[in-house]
C-alpha positions, 0 to 999 in steps of 0.5 A: 210855497212850501212846508219843510215836510220832506216828501222824498230825498232825492239822488244827484245824477247828473251836475252840468255848467252853463256858463255860472249856471249849475244844471242839476240833474235828479233820480225821485220816485216823484219824477213821472209827476211833475211837470215842465216849471212846477217848483220843487224845493232841494235842500229847502231851495226852490228850483223850477223843473226845466226837462224831464227823462227818462225817469229823472228831472232837471233844474236849473241854479243860478251863480246867486242861488249857488253863492247863497246854498250849499247846492253847488258842492254837491257831487254825483250820487248825493242824496238831497232833501225833495218837497214838492209846493206846497198844495192850497187847502192841504194841512200845514203840518210844517209852517211857512216856507218859501224855499228863498235860503236866507244863509247857511251853517256850519254843524258844529255838533251833533250829539245822542240823547238818547233816542233823539239827536241835537244838531247845533248849527252857527251861522254869520250874524252879521246878516242879523238874521235872528231865531228864538227859543220854539221859534221856526227854522228850516234846515236843508228844507226841513222845519223844525222848531229852535231848542236853544238860541244864541247870538250867532247860533241855534240848536234843533231836536232830531227824532228817529223818523227825521233822522232816517227819512231826511239828510240829517242821517248824512250831517256832522260836524262842518256839514254846511247847510242851508237855513231859512228864517222864519218868513214872520220873524223876518217881517216883524225884525224889519217893521221894528227897524223900520219904526224904532 
């Protein structure tokens, strides 16, 4: 379980295929505090630490994860948003994030707003995921509030701190991002489908 509050940016140091799996090695400041089997979110994707060596750690993404996220597009030197699992009893500063990406979206616009930025994303409505204005959404692991909500698109406002301390400063029109929709909203939607 995560909060969507990014701890730091990690750098991809190696990508190794193993069958259909992809082993991803990351250099991060908190590597020395990690242990094998620990969960870390990478651009919002929960992955298990499988190796730690020489100040770097490695996680494995299976074929299903690669098909549903943007992790398969990573290259050596790329920067990723990182968050370790939530600590029980700590403040929940973002919202409840599972680290299970629902689908990806494309950035369709980036507008500078005199001290902030508005990013607009478009996603395939075929999976029937929804956003609501002022609701929560996770974009590449970042907990955000929806500003505008459409049938297959939404926008979020990014403050300077978030812009500088996450991968949002690298997102431009055409960038593919990972989305995790609000888990409470998903349960409510499912219940209404079962009990119309």
